[in-house]
C-alpha positions in Angstrom: -11.4 21.3 -34.2 -9.7 19.9 -30.9 -11.9 20.2 -27.7 -9.8 20.4 -25.0 -10.3 19.3 -21.1 -7.8 21.5 -19.3 -7.0 23.2 -16.1 -3.7 25.2 -15.2 -1.2 22.6 -13.7 1.7 21.5 -15.1 0.3 18.3 -16.7 -2.3 20.3 -18.3 0.3 23.0 -20.0 1.6 19.9 -21.9 -1.2 20.1 -24.0 -2.0 23.7 -25.0 1.8 24.3 -25.4 1.8 21.5 -27.9 -1.4 22.7 -29.7 0.2 26.1 -29.9 4.0 24.9 -31.0 2.0 22.5 -33.5 -0.3 25.8 -34.7 -3.6 23.4 -34.4 -7.0 25.0 -33.7 -8.9 24.0 -29.8 -11.7 25.1 -28.1 -11.3 24.7 -24.3 -12.8 23.3 -22.2 -12.9 23.7 -18.6 -12.1 21.4 -16.3 -12.3 22.5 -12.0 -10.1 20.0 -10.7 -10.7 22.1 -7.3 -15.0 21.7 -7.7 -14.8 18.2 -8.6 -15.1 18.2 -12.4 -12.8 15.6 -13.0 -15.8 12.9 -11.3 -18.3 13.8 -13.5 -20.0 12.0 -16.4 -19.4 14.1 -18.7 -15.4 14.3 -18.4 -15.3 10.3 -17.3 -17.2 10.2 -20.9 -13.7 11.4 -22.2 -11.1 10.4 -19.3 -12.3 7.1 -17.2 -9.5 7.7 -15.0 -11.0 11.3 -14.2 -7.3 12.9 -14.8 -7.5 15.8 -17.3 -5.5 16.6 -19.8 -8.0 14.7 -22.2 -8.6 16.0 -25.7 -11.4 14.4 -28.5 -10.5 15.6 -32.4 -13.0 15.8 -34.6 -10.8 14.6 -37.1 -9.2 11.8 -36.0 -7.9 8.3 -37.4 -10.0 7.8 -41.0 -11.7 10.8 -40.6 -13.7 9.8 -37.8 -13.9 11.6 -33.9 -11.4 10.0 -31.1 -11.2 10.7 -27.9 -8.0 10.7 -26.2 -6.8 10.6 -22.6 -3.6 10.4 -20.7 -1.1 13.5 -21.3 1.9 11.0 -22.6 -0.9 9.6 -25.3 -2.2 12.2 -26.4 1.6 14.2 -27.1 2.4 11.4 -29.0 -1.2 11.4 -31.2 -0.2 14.6 -31.8 3.3 14.3 -32.9 2.2 11.3 -35.1 -0.7 13.5 -36.4 0.7 16.6 -37.5 4.5 15.0 -38.3 6.0 18.1 -35.8 8.4 17.1 -32.4 8.2 13.4 -33.1 11.8 13.2 -34.6 12.7 12.3 -38.5 13.3 8.4 -37.5 12.5 5.6 -35.8 15.5 6.4 -33.9 14.4 9.4 -33.6 11.1 8.4 -31.7 12.7 5.7 -29.3 15.0 8.2 -27.8 12.1 10.7 -28.0 9.6 8.4 -26.6 12.3 6.9 -23.7 12.7 10.2 -22.4 8.5 11.4 -22.9 8.0 7.9 -20.9 10.6 9.2 -17.7 8.9 11.8 -17.4 5.1 10.7 -17.3 6.4 8.0 -14.8 9.2 9.5 -12.9 10.0 13.4 -13.3 5.5 13.6 -12.5 4.6 11.5 -10.5 7.4 12.4 -8.1 7.5 16.2 -8.0 3.9 16.1 -7.5 4.3 14.2 -4.6 7.1 16.3 -3.4 4.3 19.1 -4.2 1.9 17.5 -2.2 3.7 16.9 0.7 5.6 20.3 1.0 3.2 22.5 0.4 -0.7 20.9 0.7 -0.1 18.4 3.5 0.9 21.2 5.5 -2.4 23.0 5.5 -5.0 20.1 6.3 -6.6 20.0 9.4 -4.3 18.3 11.2 -1.5 19.3 10.0 0.0 16.2 7.7 3.6 17.9 8.1 5.9 14.8 7.4 9.4 15.2 7.3 9.7 11.7 5.9 7.9 12.0 2.9 9.0 15.5 2.5 13.1 14.1 2.4 11.7 11.7 0.0 10.3 13.4 -2.6 12.4 16.1 -2.5 15.5 14.1 -2.7 14.1 12.2 -5.7 13.4 15.1 -7.7 16.9 16.2 -7.2 18.2 12.9 -8.5 15.9 13.5 -11.6 16.6 16.7 -12.0 20.5 15.7 -11.9 19.6 13.0 -14.8 18.3 15.6 -16.9 20.9 18.2 -16.5 23.3 15.2 -17.3 21.3 14.9 -20.4 21.2 18.4 -21.7 24.9 18.6 -21.6 25.9 20.2 -25.3 22.1 20.3 -26.1 19.5 22.8 -26.6 16.8 20.2 -25.8 16.6 16.8 -24.5 17.1 14.9 -27.5 18.6 17.3 -29.0 16.3 18.9 -31.9 13.2 20.2 -29.8 10.3 17.6 -29.1 7.0 16.6 -27.2 9.8 15.4 -24.8 10.7 18.7 -23.8 6.9 19.5 -24.2 6.2 17.4 -21.2 9.3 17.6 -19.2 9.1 22.0 -18.6 5.4 22.4 -16.8 6.9 20.1 -13.8 10.3 21.3 -14.3 9.7 24.9 -14.2 8.3 24.7 -10.6 11.5 23.6 -8.8 11.4 26.3 -6.6 8.2 24.5 -5.3 9.6 21.3 -5.0 12.6 23.0 -2.6 15.4 22.6 -5.6 18.3 24.6 -6.7 19.9 24.6 -10.2 23.2 26.1 -8.9 24.7 22.5 -10.0 22.5 22.0 -13.0 23.8 24.7 -15.6 22.4 22.8 -18.1 19.0 22.5 -16.7 18.8 26.2 -16.2 19.7 27.0 -19.7 17.4 24.6 -21.0 14.7 26.3 -18.5 15.2 30.0 -20.1 15.5 28.2 -23.4 11.9 26.9 -23.0 10.6 30.0 -21.4 11.7 32.4 -24.7 9.6 30.3 -26.7 6.4 32.4 -27.9 4.0 29.4 -28.1 4.9 27.5 -24.9 4.1 31.7 -23.4 0.5 31.6 -25.1 0.3 28.0 -23.8 1.1 28.2 -20.5 -1.6 31.9 -20.2 -4.1 30.1 -21.0 -7.1 30.6 -18.1 -3.9 31.6 -16.1 -6.1 33.8 -13.7 -7.5 30.1 -12.4 -4.1 28.8 -11.0 -4.2 30.6 -7.1 -2.1 29.5 -3.9 -5.4 27.5 -2.3 -5.5 28.9 1.1 -5.8 26.1 3.9 -9.5 26.5 4.0 -9.1 25.4 0.5 -6.9 22.7 0.9 -9.4 21.1 3.2 -12.4 21.5 0.8 -10.4 21.1 -2.5 -12.1 17.8 -4.5 -8.3 16.8 -5.3 -7.4 15.7 -1.5 -11.2 14.0 -1.0 -10.0 10.6 0.1 
């Protein structure tokens, strides 16, 4: 059994989707990031960077329990553990790793900053409506989606076959409207998003405690533990 420390965010979605796709049993431990659960001692014992998702696998290497934080590291671990969605050869894995790191080092952080300055910062008191920051991250996300659209030309999935690279990228890319993007000039990305959305395991993973994902009011943004200095 795998304990999944989780909250329904684009980074959080990656792991239940992977677990569902790989057919692994798991137990959900909610980490309410608005209430500040990520800063508690019980969670930092699993994820010292105070970020979810994280997992504890009771059947880790050599049959001993192991805790893992960072979504990319978790996806690599699960891919190795199951032999699924992590390529058939070393060459395959190198390509998958490239696109996995492209997501965790590029698309995720840039789209996250776009969300912050486009959606949340204007709700602060006083409002932090910063045109430079909004344009900076909106433009960079558009560039990254152009890169992904080019990579998907002639392919069903990012590296040809469905892989952990697709699982990593989907959550952030699915929120392209929130990042004030367009798919009109990105037909490959648009088709990939539809292809991903149709996967039953993705639907099950995305639906996990989905009722907890709500658009915060200005007051909720102001009091949220996510934005504490």
